[in-house]
C-alpha positions, 0 to 999 in steps of 0.5 A: 070470631070473638063479637063485642057487645056494646050498650047504648046510653039509652039501654043504660038509663032509657030516655025522656020519653022512656022515662016519663012513661015509667020504663028505665033502663039497666040502672037506677040514674038519670041520663045526666048522672050517667055522664056526670059519673063519665066526666069523674071516672067513677063509671066505664067511658063509651067508646066512639063506633062512628060518627053518629055512635058512640056506645059503652062497652058491655064487658065494662058496663057488666063488671061495674054493675058487678061491682056496685050491686047494679045501683049508683055509687 
């Protein structure tokens, strides 16, 4: 059975608390920048998994990171 993998926004860019503590996510930009990029179509859109869970399909994020060298465009 093929299971899909997902990333939460906090996995990608961290949280306010983790960023304050010096810990970043997988991507080198802020949560606000992530959502601006999603809005403009520069980053893959998340999907709604349930009423309280929104996540990014890992295969799309991994492809974007591969295309962009893991850095913001």
